[in-house]
C-alpha positions as CSV (number, residue, x, y, z in Angstrom):
1,M,80.4,-48.4,10.3
2,L,79.3,-45.0,11.5
3,R,78.4,-46.5,14.9
4,Q,81.7,-48.1,15.3
5,A,83.6,-45.0,14.3
6,Q,81.6,-42.9,16.7
7,R,82.3,-45.2,19.6
8,R,86.0,-44.7,19.1
9,L,85.7,-40.9,19.3
10,S,86.0,-39.1,22.6
11,I,82.8,-38.0,24.2
12,R,83.6,-34.4,23.4
13,Y,83.6,-35.1,19.7
14,C,80.4,-37.1,20.0
15,F,78.7,-34.0,21.5
16,E,79.8,-32.0,18.5
17,I,78.6,-34.6,16.0
18,A,75.3,-35.0,17.8
19,A,74.7,-31.3,17.5
20,I,75.3,-31.4,13.7
21,F,73.7,-34.8,13.0
22,P,71.1,-35.4,15.7
23,V,69.8,-38.5,14.0
24,L,73.2,-40.3,14.2
25,P,72.8,-43.2,16.7
26,I,74.6,-42.7,20.0
27,D,75.2,-45.5,22.5
28,P,73.4,-45.2,25.9
29,F,76.6,-44.2,27.8
30,T,77.3,-41.3,25.5
31,L,73.7,-40.3,25.4
32,R,73.5,-40.1,29.2
33,I,76.6,-37.9,29.4
34,Y,75.4,-35.8,26.5
35,G,72.1,-35.1,28.3
36,Q,73.9,-34.1,31.5
37,Y,76.3,-31.9,29.5
38,M,73.4,-30.0,28.0
39,S,71.6,-29.5,31.3
40,R,71.7,-26.3,33.3
41,Y,70.8,-24.8,36.7
42,V,68.6,-21.8,37.1
43,V,69.2,-20.2,40.4
44,E,67.3,-17.4,42.1
45,G,69.6,-15.9,44.6
46,A,69.6,-13.8,47.8
47,Y,67.7,-16.3,49.9
48,P,69.4,-17.7,53.0
49,I,69.5,-21.4,53.5
50,S,68.3,-23.2,56.6
51,G,68.0,-26.8,57.7
52,R,69.8,-30.1,58.2
53,I,71.7,-32.2,55.8
54,K,73.8,-35.4,55.9
55,A,77.2,-35.4,54.3
56,S,77.8,-37.7,51.4
57,G,80.5,-40.3,51.2
58,N,84.0,-39.1,50.2
59,K,84.2,-39.1,46.4
60,N,88.0,-39.1,46.5
61,A,88.0,-42.1,48.7
62,A,85.3,-44.1,46.9
63,L,87.2,-43.8,43.5
64,P,90.4,-45.6,44.5
65,C,88.5,-48.1,46.7
66,L,86.4,-49.1,43.6
67,A,89.6,-49.6,41.6
68,A,91.1,-51.6,44.5
69,T,88.3,-54.3,44.1
70,L,90.3,-55.5,41.1
71,L,93.0,-56.8,43.5
72,T,90.9,-59.8,44.6
73,E,88.7,-62.5,43.1
74,E,86.5,-62.4,46.2
75,T,83.5,-60.2,46.7
76,V,83.9,-56.7,48.1
77,Y,81.1,-54.7,49.7
78,L,81.5,-50.9,49.8
79,E,79.2,-48.7,51.8
80,N,78.5,-44.9,51.8
81,I,79.4,-44.6,48.1
82,P,78.1,-41.2,46.7
83,D,75.6,-41.3,43.8
84,I,77.6,-39.1,41.5
85,E,78.7,-39.2,37.9
86,D,82.4,-40.1,38.5
87,I,81.3,-43.1,40.5
88,R,78.9,-44.2,37.7
89,V,81.7,-44.0,35.2
90,M,84.1,-46.0,37.4
91,L,81.4,-48.7,37.9
92,S,80.8,-48.8,34.2
93,I,84.5,-49.3,33.5
94,L,84.6,-52.2,36.0
95,E,81.6,-53.8,34.3
96,S,83.2,-53.4,30.9
97,L,86.3,-55.2,32.2
98,G,84.1,-58.2,33.3
99,A,83.4,-57.4,36.9
100,R,80.0,-58.2,38.5
101,V,78.6,-54.9,39.9
102,E,75.4,-54.9,41.9
103,K,73.7,-52.1,43.9
104,K,72.4,-53.6,47.2
105,N,71.1,-50.6,49.0
106,P,71.4,-46.8,48.5
107,G,75.1,-46.1,48.7
108,E,76.0,-49.8,49.0
109,W,77.6,-51.8,46.2
110,E,78.6,-55.4,45.8
111,I,81.5,-55.9,43.4
112,C,83.2,-59.2,42.3
113,C,86.1,-59.0,39.9
114,A,86.7,-62.8,39.7
115,A,85.6,-62.9,36.0
116,V,87.6,-59.8,34.9
117,N,89.3,-60.9,31.6
118,K,90.4,-57.6,30.0
119,V,93.4,-55.4,30.7
120,E,92.5,-52.5,28.4
121,I,90.3,-49.5,29.5
122,A,87.9,-48.1,26.8
123,E,89.0,-44.7,25.5
124,D,85.6,-43.0,25.8
125,E,85.1,-44.0,29.4
126,A,88.6,-43.1,30.5
127,A,88.2,-39.7,29.0
128,M,85.3,-38.9,31.3
129,V,87.0,-39.3,34.6
130,R,90.5,-38.4,36.0
131,A,90.3,-41.4,38.3
132,S,90.6,-43.8,35.4
133,I,94.4,-43.6,36.0
134,L,93.7,-45.4,39.3
135,F,93.2,-48.7,37.5
136,A,96.9,-48.8,36.7
137,G,98.2,-50.0,40.1
138,P,95.6,-52.7,40.9
139,M,95.6,-54.2,37.3
140,L,99.4,-54.2,37.2
141,G,99.5,-55.9,40.6
142,R,97.0,-58.6,39.8
143,F,97.4,-59.1,36.0
144,G,100.9,-57.8,35.3
145,R,99.6,-55.6,32.5
146,V,97.2,-52.6,31.8
147,V,96.5,-50.5,28.8
148,L,95.2,-47.0,29.7
149,P,94.1,-44.1,27.5
150,P,94.9,-40.6,28.8
151,P,92.5,-39.9,31.7
152,G,90.0,-37.1,31.6
153,G,88.6,-34.9,34.4
154,D,88.8,-31.3,35.4
155,V,90.5,-28.6,33.3
156,I,92.5,-26.9,36.0
157,G,96.0,-26.7,34.5
158,R,98.6,-29.3,33.9
159,R,98.2,-32.4,36.0
160,R,101.3,-34.4,35.5
161,L,101.3,-38.2,35.6
162,D,105.0,-38.6,35.8
163,T,104.9,-39.6,39.5
164,H,102.6,-42.5,38.8
165,F,104.9,-44.0,36.2
166,L,108.1,-43.3,38.1
167,A,106.7,-45.2,41.1
168,L,105.4,-48.1,39.0
169,K,108.8,-48.3,37.1
170,A,110.6,-48.4,40.4
171,L,108.5,-51.4,41.5
172,G,109.6,-53.2,38.3
173,A,107.1,-52.2,35.6
174,S,107.9,-51.0,32.1
175,V,105.9,-48.1,30.6
176,E,105.3,-47.5,26.9
177,I,103.6,-44.3,25.8
178,N,102.1,-44.4,22.3
179,G,98.9,-42.5,22.5
180,R,98.1,-44.8,25.3
181,F,99.9,-45.9,28.4
182,I,100.9,-49.6,28.2
183,I,102.2,-50.8,31.5
184,S,103.5,-54.3,32.2
185,A,105.6,-56.2,34.6
186,N,106.7,-59.9,35.0
187,K,107.2,-59.3,38.7
188,L,106.8,-56.4,41.1
189,V,109.5,-56.1,43.8
190,G,109.3,-53.8,46.8
191,L,111.9,-51.1,47.5
192,D,112.5,-47.9,49.4
193,L,110.6,-45.4,47.2
194,F,110.7,-41.6,47.4
195,L,107.9,-39.9,45.4
196,D,109.0,-36.7,43.6
197,E,105.7,-35.1,44.8
198,A,103.1,-36.0,47.4
199,S,100.6,-36.8,44.8
200,V,97.4,-38.4,46.1
201,T,96.6,-40.6,43.1
202,A,100.2,-41.6,42.6
203,T,100.4,-42.6,46.2
204,E,97.3,-44.7,45.8
205,N,98.5,-46.3,42.6
206,A,101.8,-47.2,44.2
207,L,100.0,-48.6,47.2
208,M,97.7,-50.8,45.1
209,A,100.7,-52.2,43.2
210,A,102.9,-52.7,46.2
211,V,100.4,-54.7,48.3
212,L,101.0,-57.7,46.0
213,A,104.6,-57.0,45.3
214,E,107.4,-59.2,46.6
215,G,109.0,-58.0,49.8
216,E,108.6,-54.7,51.6
217,T,107.9,-51.3,50.0
218,I,108.4,-48.1,51.8
219,I,106.7,-45.0,50.2
220,R,108.3,-41.8,51.4
221,N,106.8,-38.4,50.7
222,A,103.4,-40.2,50.4
223,A,100.2,-38.2,50.4
224,S,98.3,-38.6,53.7
225,E,94.8,-37.2,53.0
226,P,91.8,-38.8,54.6
227,H,90.9,-40.5,51.3
228,V,94.4,-42.1,51.1
229,Q,93.9,-43.3,54.7
230,D,90.5,-44.8,53.7
231,L,92.2,-46.7,50.9
232,C,94.9,-48.0,53.2
233,R,92.3,-49.2,55.7
234,M,90.3,-50.9,53.0
235,L,93.4,-52.7,51.7
236,N,94.2,-53.9,55.2
237,A,90.7,-55.2,55.6
238,M,91.4,-57.2,52.4
239,G,94.5,-58.7,54.0
240,A,97.2,-56.2,53.1
241,R,99.9,-55.2,55.6
242,I,100.2,-51.4,55.6
243,E,101.7,-49.4,58.4
244,G,102.1,-45.6,58.9
245,I,98.5,-44.8,57.8
246,G,98.0,-41.0,58.1
247,S,101.7,-40.2,57.9
248,N,104.0,-39.4,54.9
249,I,105.9,-42.7,55.2
250,L,103.9,-45.9,54.4
251,R,105.4,-49.3,54.9
252,I,103.8,-52.1,52.9
253,K,104.7,-55.8,53.3
254,G,103.7,-57.6,50.2
255,V,101.2,-60.5,50.4
256,H,100.4,-63.2,47.8
257,T,96.7,-62.7,47.6
258,L,94.0,-60.4,49.0
259,G,90.4,-61.4,50.0
260,G,87.1,-59.7,50.1
261,C,85.9,-57.3,52.7
262,R,83.1,-54.9,53.8
263,F,84.2,-51.3,54.1
264,R,82.5,-48.0,54.7
265,I,83.8,-44.9,53.0
266,G,84.3,-41.8,55.2
267,S,82.5,-38.5,54.8
268,D,83.3,-36.0,52.1
269,Y,84.9,-33.0,53.8
270,M,85.0,-31.2,50.5
271,E,81.3,-31.3,50.3
272,V,81.0,-30.3,54.0
273,G,83.3,-27.3,53.3
274,S,81.1,-26.3,50.3
275,F,77.9,-26.3,52.5
276,I,79.7,-24.2,55.1
277,G,80.6,-21.7,52.4
278,L,77.0,-21.7,51.2
279,A,75.6,-20.9,54.6
280,A,78.2,-18.2,55.1
281,V,77.5,-16.3,51.8
282,T,73.7,-16.5,52.1
283,G,73.6,-15.5,55.8
284,G,71.9,-18.8,56.5
285,S,72.3,-21.6,59.0
286,I,72.9,-25.3,58.5
287,T,73.5,-28.5,60.5
288,I,75.6,-31.1,58.7
289,D,75.4,-34.6,60.1
290,D,78.2,-37.2,59.7
291,A,80.5,-34.3,58.8
292,G,83.8,-35.7,60.1
293,P,84.8,-32.7,62.1
294,E,88.2,-34.2,62.8
295,H,89.1,-33.6,59.1
296,L,88.0,-29.9,59.2
297,R,90.6,-28.4,61.6
298,M,92.6,-26.5,58.9
299,C,89.3,-25.5,57.3
300,R,88.2,-24.1,60.6
301,L,91.3,-22.0,60.8
302,A,90.9,-20.7,57.2
303,F,87.2,-19.9,57.5
304,G,87.9,-18.3,60.9
305,K,90.2,-15.8,59.1
306,L,87.0,-14.6,57.3
307,G,84.9,-14.5,60.5
308,I,83.1,-17.8,59.8
309,N,82.9,-20.3,62.6
310,W,80.9,-23.3,63.6
311,K,80.2,-25.6,66.6
312,T,80.5,-29.4,66.8
313,D,78.1,-31.8,68.3
314,G,79.6,-35.3,68.0
315,S,80.0,-36.0,64.3
316,S,77.8,-33.0,63.4
317,I,78.7,-29.4,62.8
318,I,76.4,-26.4,63.2
319,V,76.9,-23.2,61.2
320,S,74.7,-20.5,62.7
321,A,73.4,-17.5,60.8
322,D,75.0,-15.2,63.4
323,Q,78.5,-14.8,62.0
324,N,81.1,-12.0,62.3
325,R,81.8,-12.0,58.6
326,K,84.9,-9.8,59.0
327,V,88.4,-10.6,57.9
328,V,90.7,-11.1,60.8
329,P,94.0,-9.2,60.1
330,D,97.4,-10.7,60.8
331,L,99.5,-9.2,63.6
332,G,100.2,-5.5,62.9
333,G,97.1,-5.2,60.8
334,M,98.6,-7.0,57.8
335,I,96.4,-8.6,55.1
336,P,96.0,-12.3,55.9
337,K,96.6,-15.1,53.4
338,I,94.7,-18.3,52.8
339,D,96.8,-20.8,50.8
340,D,96.3,-24.4,50.0
341,A,98.8,-27.2,50.5
342,P,98.9,-31.0,50.7
343,W,97.3,-32.6,53.8
344,P,97.0,-31.4,56.5
345,G,97.1,-28.0,54.8
346,F,94.0,-26.3,53.5
347,P,92.5,-28.4,50.7
348,P,93.0,-27.1,47.2
349,D,89.5,-28.3,46.2
350,L,88.1,-25.7,48.6
351,T,90.1,-22.8,47.3
352,S,87.3,-21.9,44.8
353,I,84.7,-22.1,47.5
354,I,86.5,-19.9,50.1
355,T,87.2,-17.3,47.3
356,V,83.5,-16.8,46.9
357,V,83.0,-16.6,50.7
358,A,85.8,-13.9,50.8
359,T,83.7,-11.7,48.4
360,Q,80.9,-11.5,51.0
361,V,82.9,-10.6,54.1
362,E,84.2,-7.3,55.3
363,G,87.9,-6.7,54.6
364,T,90.7,-7.8,52.3
365,V,92.4,-11.2,52.0
366,L,95.0,-12.8,49.7
367,I,94.0,-16.2,48.2
368,H,97.0,-18.2,47.1
369,E,96.4,-21.3,45.0
370,K,99.8,-23.0,44.9
371,M,99.0,-26.4,43.4
372,F,97.2,-25.9,40.1
373,E,98.1,-23.1,37.7
374,S,94.7,-22.6,36.1
375,R,92.3,-23.1,38.9
376,M,91.9,-19.4,39.8
377,F,90.9,-18.3,36.3
378,F,87.3,-18.8,37.2
379,V,87.4,-15.6,39.2
380,D,86.7,-13.6,36.0
381,K,83.1,-14.8,36.3
382,L,82.9,-13.5,39.9
383,I,84.4,-10.2,38.8
384,A,81.7,-10.0,36.1
385,M,79.1,-10.6,38.9
386,G,80.5,-7.6,40.8
387,A,83.0,-9.2,43.1
388,G,86.0,-7.1,44.3
389,I,88.8,-9.3,43.1
390,I,92.2,-8.5,41.6
391,L,93.8,-11.5,39.9
392,C,97.5,-10.9,40.4
393,D,98.7,-14.0,38.5
394,P,97.5,-17.5,37.8
395,H,98.0,-18.4,41.5
396,R,97.0,-15.3,43.5
397,A,93.9,-13.2,43.9
398,V,93.3,-10.3,46.3
399,V,89.7,-10.3,47.4
400,T,88.0,-7.3,49.0
401,G,84.4,-7.3,50.3
402,P,81.7,-7.3,50.9
403,R,80.3,-6.6,47.4
404,R,76.8,-7.4,46.4
405,L,76.9,-9.9,43.5
406,R,74.5,-9.7,40.6
407,A,73.0,-12.6,38.6
408,A,74.8,-13.8,35.5
409,E,75.0,-16.6,32.9
410,L,77.9,-18.9,33.8
411,T,79.6,-22.0,32.6
412,S,81.1,-24.5,35.0
413,P,84.8,-25.3,34.2
414,D,85.4,-28.0,36.8
415,V,83.7,-29.6,39.9
416,R,84.8,-27.2,42.6
417,A,84.7,-24.0,40.6
418,G,81.2,-25.1,39.4
419,M,80.0,-25.4,43.0
420,A,81.6,-22.1,43.7
421,M,79.5,-20.6,40.9
422,V,76.4,-22.2,42.4
423,I,77.2,-20.6,45.8
424,A,77.9,-17.2,44.1
425,A,74.6,-17.4,42.3
426,M,72.8,-18.1,45.5
427,A,74.3,-15.0,47.1
428,A,73.5,-12.8,44.1
429,R,70.3,-10.8,43.5
430,G,68.3,-12.0,40.5
431,K,68.2,-15.2,38.4
432,S,71.5,-16.9,37.3
433,V,71.9,-19.6,34.8
434,I,74.8,-22.1,35.1
435,H,75.7,-24.3,32.1
436,N,77.8,-27.6,31.9
437,V,76.4,-28.8,35.2
438,Y,77.8,-32.3,34.3
439,Q,81.1,-31.0,35.8
440,I,79.4,-30.1,39.1
441,E,77.4,-33.4,39.3
442,R,80.6,-35.3,39.0
443,G,81.3,-34.5,42.6
444,Y,78.0,-33.5,44.3
445,E,75.3,-36.0,45.0
446,N,71.6,-35.1,44.2
447,L,72.7,-31.4,44.5
448,T,69.5,-29.6,43.4
449,K,67.3,-31.8,45.5
450,R,69.4,-31.4,48.6
451,L,69.8,-27.6,48.2
452,C,66.0,-27.2,47.7
453,S,65.5,-29.1,51.0
454,L,67.5,-26.2,52.6
455,G,65.3,-23.6,51.1
456,A,67.4,-22.8,48.0
457,R,65.7,-21.7,44.8
458,I,67.5,-23.8,42.3
459,E,66.1,-25.8,39.4
460,R,67.8,-28.2,37.0
461,R,66.6,-27.9,33.4
C-alpha cells in the first residue's frame, strides 16, 4: 500500500519522503530523478576554455516531434535527438502509453505508436517536464481524448496554459479542469484561428490537432521559432499539408491519416549561445560545429553590443579569444538595451546567459526580460558573487562591468539560469558548488564531459 501511495505522489514529495524514510521503496524512475536531484557540480574557475565542440540537437524541437509520433500508427525515425533528461522523460511517457521506443544509434530513435492504448498521462512523469502539455494536441487529434495532469518544468514565473485550451476549444474540443485537464472532441474542424499570444507550445499543440482536423485551419499570430519550423517540416514529411512555415500565419489543410517518416532535428541554438557566452567570460576560444549560424543573427547583434563577435565557416562558428569586451553605446553615448522577444527577437532562454556575459565586459547595459516575470531573480546569486548589477524590478537589470566574480555555493532554479551559474562559476576565482544540477541537465547533453574536453575544471559529484 505504501508503494502505491508513493507512486501517486509528485516527485518532489517522494524526495522529501526518501530523505526521512530512506528504506521506503522507490520505483526506478523516481530513484533516477532523485539521484540527479541530489547531484552537484564542483567548478574551479578562472581557466579559459579552448577547443572544438559539436552542437547538440534542438531540445525544443525534439520534444514536440516526439509527441507528434502519436499522430500515426506507422514507425517514425528521429535523428539528432539530444541525450538529456527532458527527452528521457518524454520517451518514458510514450512507453507508458503503449508506444514501442527503441534507440538505434546515438541520437537516433525508432518510435511506433500503433499499440498506444491509453489516453491518460501519469501524474509523476507529467510533473517532471513542461513539455508534457504537448501530448494534448496529437492525442486529441488521433484519439479524440486526453487526460493531462498539470505540467512541470522551470520555475520562471507564471506560464499560462490558456492559449492551448482556447485553441483546442476553437477546433471543437471541450476542456474540463478538475485537478487535471480532461480534453475531448467528437470531431475537430478547421477554422481561422487567432492566438491571443504567440506561444510556442500552444502553436505546436494547435498544429498537431489541426493536421487531422476536417477542412482548413489558419493559425494567425503563430510562433515561428526554428523549433516550430522543425515540427512543421516533420509533420509535412508524415503527410501533413502545412504552408507558411517560418511565418506568423500557418495554413493547415487537414488530412485523414499521417504516415511514418525519417526526420533530423536541427541544432540547438540555445546551447550554441551558451557556449559563446562561456568563451566570452573565460577569455577563451571555441569552434562550434553544426551551429546553425542562420539562427544566430539576432544573437550576433545582442552579443555585439557587448563587444563579443564570431566568424562563420559553413555551418560552424568560431569565437576567438581576442574580443573587444566593451559595451557599445547607443547613439549619443546612451546606455544600450538588450531585450528578449518572440522570434526573430533575442531568445528569452539566453537572457540569463547574456546577463553573466555583461558582468565581464567594460561598460553598462540594461537587460530587459519581457516575457517571464521571475526569470531575473537569479541575479541575486551573481550579486553575491561580486557582480555589479542593480535589479530594477522583476524584468529589468542594469549591469556594469567588468567585476571579478568570486566562487560561491549556488542552487540552479531552472535550465538556463543553471547554465548561467555554471558560466559564472567558470569565470570566478576559486571553487564553486552548484546544487540541483538536474535542472541544468534537463537541457544540456553530457555537460561536464563536454566542458572538460574544452579544458574546463568541472566535476559532477
